[in-house]
Structure formats: C-alpha cells, structure tokens
C-alpha atoms as a printed R data frame, in Angstrom:
    type eleno elety resid chain resno       x      y       z
1   ATOM     1    CA   MET     A     1   0.010 -0.115  -0.040
2   ATOM     2    CA   ILE     A     2   1.258  3.465  -0.885
3   ATOM     3    CA   ARG     A     3   2.104  5.558   2.056
4   ATOM     4    CA   ARG     A     4   0.468  8.706   1.107
5   ATOM     5    CA   LYS     A     5   0.618 10.440   4.523
6   ATOM     6    CA   LEU     A     6   4.230  9.638   4.988
7   ATOM     7    CA   ILE     A     7   5.048 10.923   1.585
8   ATOM     8    CA   SER     A     8   2.975 14.238   2.037
9   ATOM     9    CA   ASP     A     9   4.459 14.569   5.665
10  ATOM    10    CA   THR     A    10   8.093 14.078   4.376
11  ATOM    11    CA   VAL     A    11   7.542 16.503   1.513
12  ATOM    12    CA   THR     A    12   6.106 19.201   3.699
13  ATOM    13    CA   SER     A    13   8.922 18.748   6.155
14  ATOM    14    CA   LEU     A    14  11.438 19.094   3.440
15  ATOM    15    CA   LEU     A    15  10.161 22.185   1.981
16  ATOM    16    CA   ASN     A    16   9.627 23.897   5.274
17  ATOM    17    CA   ALA     A    17  13.140 23.179   6.531
18  ATOM    18    CA   ALA     A    18  14.485 24.489   3.337
19  ATOM    19    CA   GLY     A    19  12.342 27.601   3.415
20  ATOM    20    CA   ILE     A    20  10.838 26.871  -0.145
21  ATOM    21    CA   THR     A    21   7.656 28.684  -0.331
22  ATOM    22    CA   HIS     A    22   7.111 28.918  -4.295
23  ATOM    23    CA   PRO     A    23   8.068 27.230  -7.478
24  ATOM    24    CA   ALA     A    24  10.189 26.105  -8.963
25  ATOM    25    CA   VAL     A    25  11.573 23.991  -6.173
26  ATOM    26    CA   ASP     A    26  15.439 23.746  -6.442
27  ATOM    27    CA   ILE     A    27  15.321 19.944  -6.332
28  ATOM    28    CA   LYS     A    28  18.994 19.490  -6.720
29  ATOM    29    CA   ARG     A    29  19.750 21.891  -3.621
30  ATOM    30    CA   LEU     A    30  17.009 19.927  -1.715
31  ATOM    31    CA   ALA     A    31  18.624 16.564  -2.406
32  ATOM    32    CA   GLN     A    32  22.030 18.199  -1.252
33  ATOM    33    CA   THR     A    33  20.466 19.259   1.988
34  ATOM    34    CA   GLN     A    34  19.748 15.548   2.476
35  ATOM    35    CA   GLY     A    35  23.427 14.649   2.203
36  ATOM    36    CA   ALA     A    36  23.208 13.384  -1.453
37  ATOM    37    CA   ILE     A    37  25.751 14.118  -4.125
38  ATOM    38    CA   VAL     A    38  23.888 14.727  -7.421
39  ATOM    39    CA   VAL     A    39  25.924 13.827 -10.578
40  ATOM    40    CA   GLU     A    40  24.907 14.201 -14.326
41  ATOM    41    CA   GLU     A    41  26.438 11.875 -16.744
42  ATOM    42    CA   PRO     A    42  25.367 10.811 -20.232
43  ATOM    43    CA   HIS     A    43  23.596  7.293 -20.273
44  ATOM    44    CA   ASP     A    44  21.570  5.356 -22.828
45  ATOM    45    CA   GLU     A    45  18.135  6.829 -23.329
46  ATOM    46    CA   GLN     A    46  16.398  4.086 -21.169
47  ATOM    47    CA   THR     A    47  18.255  5.139 -18.136
48  ATOM    48    CA   SER     A    48  16.719  7.892 -16.224
49  ATOM    49    CA   GLY     A    49  18.805  7.788 -13.179
50  ATOM    50    CA   PHE     A    50  20.158  5.963 -10.175
51  ATOM    51    CA   LEU     A    51  20.724  5.985  -6.375
52  ATOM    52    CA   PHE     A    52  23.986  4.649  -5.075
53  ATOM    53    CA   ARG     A    53  24.252  4.385  -1.320
54  ATOM    54    CA   THR     A    54  26.792  2.257   0.985
55  ATOM    55    CA   ALA     A    55  27.740  2.691   4.498
56  ATOM    56    CA   GLY     A    56  30.461  5.404   5.226
57  ATOM    57    CA   SER     A    57  29.896  7.398   1.933
58  ATOM    58    CA   PRO     A    58  27.454  9.990   1.044
59  ATOM    59    CA   PRO     A    59  24.538  8.809  -1.244
60  ATOM    60    CA   VAL     A    60  24.872  9.489  -4.861
61  ATOM    61    CA   ILE     A    61  21.990 10.454  -7.214
62  ATOM    62    CA   GLY     A    62  22.905 10.012 -10.894
63  ATOM    63    CA   VAL     A    63  20.994 11.602 -13.652
64  ATOM    64    CA   ASN     A    64  21.082 11.071 -17.301
65  ATOM    65    CA   ALA     A    65  22.723 14.225 -18.576
66  ATOM    66    CA   ASN     A    66  21.037 13.568 -22.121
67  ATOM    67    CA   HIS     A    67  17.527 14.124 -20.842
68  ATOM    68    CA   PRO     A    68  15.751 17.462 -20.822
69  ATOM    69    CA   PRO     A    69  15.799 19.631 -17.786
70  ATOM    70    CA   SER     A    70  12.256 18.771 -16.647
71  ATOM    71    CA   ARG     A    71  12.899 15.136 -16.928
72  ATOM    72    CA   LYS     A    72  16.074 15.459 -14.931
73  ATOM    73    CA   ARG     A    73  14.383 17.383 -12.261
74  ATOM    74    CA   PHE     A    74  11.763 14.564 -11.897
75  ATOM    75    CA   THR     A    75  14.521 12.094 -11.766
76  ATOM    76    CA   ILE     A    76  16.227 13.863  -8.953
77  ATOM    77    CA   ALA     A    77  13.089 13.949  -7.036
78  ATOM    78    CA   HIS     A    78  12.314 10.304  -7.679
79  ATOM    79    CA   GLU     A    79  15.683  9.113  -6.556
80  ATOM    80    CA   LEU     A    80  15.414 11.437  -3.421
81  ATOM    81    CA   ALA     A    81  12.325  9.616  -2.593
82  ATOM    82    CA   HIS     A    82  14.117  6.366  -2.750
83  ATOM    83    CA   LEU     A    83  16.739  7.759  -0.476
84  ATOM    84    CA   LEU     A    84  14.289  9.107   2.183
85  ATOM    85    CA   LEU     A    85  11.672  6.369   1.888
86  ATOM    86    CA   HIS     A    86  13.324  3.130   0.917
87  ATOM    87    CA   ILE     A    87  16.155  2.045   3.023
88  ATOM    88    CA   LYS     A    88  18.368 -0.270   0.836
89  ATOM    89    CA   SER     A    89  22.121 -0.120   0.233
90  ATOM    90    CA   GLY     A    90  23.770 -0.661  -3.047
91  ATOM    91    CA   VAL     A    91  22.571  0.616  -6.468
92  ATOM    92    CA   HIS     A    92  18.987  1.251  -7.556
93  ATOM    93    CA   VAL     A    93  18.622  2.125 -11.220
94  ATOM    94    CA   ASP     A    94  15.552  3.513 -12.823
95  ATOM    95    CA   TYR     A    95  14.720  3.157 -16.430
96  ATOM    96    CA   ALA     A    96  12.476  5.238 -18.503
97  ATOM    97    CA   ILE     A    97  10.270  2.855 -20.319
98  ATOM    98    CA   VAL     A    98   6.751  4.370 -19.768
99  ATOM    99    CA   LYS     A    99   6.397  7.880 -18.386
100 ATOM   100    CA   MET     A   100   9.628  7.883 -16.680
101 ATOM   101    CA   ARG     A   101   8.808  4.522 -14.774
102 ATOM   102    CA   ASP     A   102   9.966  1.045 -15.378
103 ATOM   103    CA   SER     A   103   7.521 -1.667 -16.578
104 ATOM   104    CA   ARG     A   104   6.637 -2.822 -13.077
105 ATOM   105    CA   ALA     A   105   5.808  0.810 -11.927
106 ATOM   106    CA   SER     A   106   3.794  1.552 -14.955
107 ATOM   107    CA   GLU     A   107   1.635 -1.481 -14.351
108 ATOM   108    CA   GLY     A   108   1.094 -0.433 -11.014
109 ATOM   109    CA   THR     A   109   2.654 -3.397  -9.358
110 ATOM   110    CA   ASP     A   110   5.904 -1.771  -7.740
111 ATOM   111    CA   GLU     A   111   4.860  0.124  -4.514
112 ATOM   112    CA   GLU     A   112   8.346  1.690  -4.163
113 ATOM   113    CA   GLU     A   113   8.480  2.942  -7.778
114 ATOM   114    CA   MET     A   114   4.721  4.289  -7.319
115 ATOM   115    CA   GLU     A   115   5.856  5.968  -4.138
116 ATOM   116    CA   ALA     A   116   8.779  7.446  -5.576
117 ATOM   117    CA   ASN     A   117   6.665  8.932  -8.371
118 ATOM   118    CA   ARG     A   118   4.148 10.219  -6.118
119 ATOM   119    CA   PHE     A   119   6.923 11.865  -3.938
120 ATOM   120    CA   ALA     A   120   8.449 13.502  -7.040
121 ATOM   121    CA   ALA     A   121   5.091 14.994  -8.145
122 ATOM   122    CA   GLU     A   122   4.407 16.373  -4.686
123 ATOM   123    CA   VAL     A   123   7.818 17.891  -4.183
124 ATOM   124    CA   LEU     A   124   7.976 19.491  -7.699
125 ATOM   125    CA   MET     A   125   4.228 20.644  -7.690
126 ATOM   126    CA   PRO     A   126   3.174 20.947  -4.152
127 ATOM   127    CA   ARG     A   127  -0.686 21.260  -3.754
128 ATOM   128    CA   GLY     A   128  -0.440 24.442  -1.705
129 ATOM   129    CA   PHE     A   129   1.609 26.160  -4.492
130 ATOM   130    CA   LEU     A   130  -0.673 25.102  -7.148
131 ATOM   131    CA   GLU     A   131  -3.790 26.165  -5.391
132 ATOM   132    CA   ALA     A   132  -2.283 29.639  -4.806
133 ATOM   133    CA   ASP     A   133  -1.407 29.924  -8.471
134 ATOM   134    CA   LEU     A   134  -4.723 28.748  -9.564
135 ATOM   135    CA   ALA     A   135  -6.516 31.147  -7.151
136 ATOM   136    CA   ALA     A   136  -4.562 33.970  -8.822
137 ATOM   137    CA   HIS     A   137  -5.113 32.734 -12.353
138 ATOM   138    CA   GLY     A   138  -8.662 31.419 -12.127
139 ATOM   139    CA   PRO     A   139 -10.066 28.027 -13.111
140 ATOM   140    CA   ILE     A   140  -8.170 25.919 -15.654
141 ATOM   141    CA   PHE     A   141  -9.838 23.529 -17.970
142 ATOM   142    CA   ALA     A   142  -8.346 20.252 -18.691
143 ATOM   143    CA   ASP     A   143  -7.970 20.872 -22.301
144 ATOM   144    CA   ASP     A   144  -6.311 24.273 -21.740
145 ATOM   145    CA   GLU     A   145  -2.958 23.417 -23.058
146 ATOM   146    CA   LYS     A   146  -1.610 26.852 -23.031
147 ATOM   147    CA   ALA     A   147  -2.465 27.425 -19.357
148 ATOM   148    CA   ILE     A   148  -1.046 23.959 -18.380
149 ATOM   149    CA   ALA     A   149   2.139 24.574 -20.369
150 ATOM   150    CA   SER     A   150   2.620 27.900 -18.522
151 ATOM   151    CA   LEU     A   151   2.270 26.397 -15.136
152 ATOM   152    CA   ALA     A   152   4.620 23.653 -16.256
153 ATOM   153    CA   LYS     A   153   7.246 26.058 -17.281
154 ATOM   154    CA   LYS     A   154   6.779 27.816 -13.868
155 ATOM   155    CA   TYR     A   155   7.276 24.698 -11.936
156 ATOM   156    CA   GLY     A   156  10.030 23.246 -14.195
157 ATOM   157    CA   VAL     A   157   8.078 20.086 -15.132
158 ATOM   158    CA   SER     A   158   6.703 18.721 -18.332
159 ATOM   159    CA   PRO     A   159   3.279 19.842 -19.493
160 ATOM   160    CA   GLN     A   160   2.250 16.089 -19.229
161 ATOM   161    CA   ALA     A   161   3.447 15.819 -15.670
162 ATOM   162    CA   MET     A   162   1.547 19.198 -14.720
163 ATOM   163    CA   ALA     A   163  -1.743 17.851 -16.475
164 ATOM   164    CA   ILE     A   164  -1.553 14.590 -14.406
165 ATOM   165    CA   ARG     A   165  -0.777 16.381 -11.176
166 ATOM   166    CA   LEU     A   166  -3.569 19.003 -11.652
167 ATOM   167    CA   SER     A   167  -5.981 16.168 -12.554
168 ATOM   168    CA   SER     A   168  -5.029 13.870  -9.675
169 ATOM   169    CA   LEU     A   169  -5.673 16.789  -7.290
170 ATOM   170    CA   ASN     A   170  -9.066 17.689  -8.941
171 ATOM   171    CA   LEU     A   171  -7.652 21.221  -9.620
172 ATOM   172    CA   VAL     A   172  -8.693 21.414 -13.243
173 ATOM   173    CA   TRP     A   173 -12.272 21.684 -14.696
174 ATOM   174    CA   MET     A   174 -13.417 18.997 -17.073
C-alpha cells in the first residue's frame, strides 16, 4: 500500500526546513541538503537515473545528462524519494520505459516506484503552491494546453506531468 501520509509529511517537512515557499523547487539543492551528491552523466536513453548508497559514503543520485531539464528534475526528485523512503544499500537504477517509470511501476505493481513517483510529483508541484497559483489565475480547464504549459514552465516540469498532477488533485475543470 502506498504510504500517502508519509510522503505528504516528508515533502512538507523538506520544503519547510529548506524555506521553499514558491515554485520552481530547487530539487538539486534539496537533495544536497539531505546529504546526497547529485551527478549528471550521459547514459543510454532508457536510463533515467540511479541512487547509490553504501555505508560510510554520502549517497549519490545519478541523472542522465542527455535528458531534458524537466525530466532530470523529476529523476532527482524520484531518486530522492528512494533515498528518504526506501532504506536499501547498493545501486538502484530507474529506467525510462513508460512515463519515466519501469514496466513494473507503469503496471502499478511496484509500490516503491509508485511511491517515488508520487513523492516526485508532490515535491515538484506541491498542492499548496498550485492552489495559490490557480486562485490568482482562475480556473483552468483540462484541455487548456496553453495554461497547463505555462504552469509547467513555472514549476520546471513537463506539461504532461503538470496535467496529471492537476487532474489527480481535482484542480482542473473537465
């Protein structure tokens, strides 16, 4: 079962501790405040990123340097979730097969991957930030690609990620 409250509480605590009150969340800095070293290196197209941790060394979040900035931001957030929520040592590699998830996550069968995706969405697009923006902007319809793209740019995420997040929070009009 996905631990929604733990994810929400962890994200809120991280943002508050870092004094982040508006978008775009500096996810690289946020990961660094948690002791992670973030490195960008080129990988094959299917590799989004990885988390490496071992006793006695700081954790390393690796990101595919060949990916667009919004995808790299999501990958850092996703790997930060693994760091904070899933205590395992060694290397954890994430592949971008379907919507930045591996095949098990896209099928909804890997709870850790689903938790990491949820964490990434919540930390990059916090509900409170979105609600404030929508209160200032007015209602957005689900098919308003221009408004969704504008919000996506502000938050440093893809329009697809923004549309999914707004829909999941019931913040768009159908």
